[in-house]
C-alpha positions, 0 to 999 in steps of 0.5 A: 499673085501678090496684089498689095494687101492680099495674095490670090492663089489658084489651088488644084483640088482633084480635077478642079481649081479653087481661087483662094484669097488671103486678105492679110499675107503678113498673118500667114505663110506666103506659098510658092508656086508648086508648093503642096498646101492644105485647105481649111474652109470657113463656111461663112467665108466661102463664096460660090460663083456661077460657072462661066459659059 
């Protein structure tokens, strides 16, 4: 989902879904829905949120 200065992706990983935010879409490739991607995690930039009940 394009939000102006950022893009938000929903990425299926195994049986889970990650929400990934790219803060500067000009600096990288913009992925299309259904496109296969790889994920590199920067530990300091990961934010885990509590599960919604």
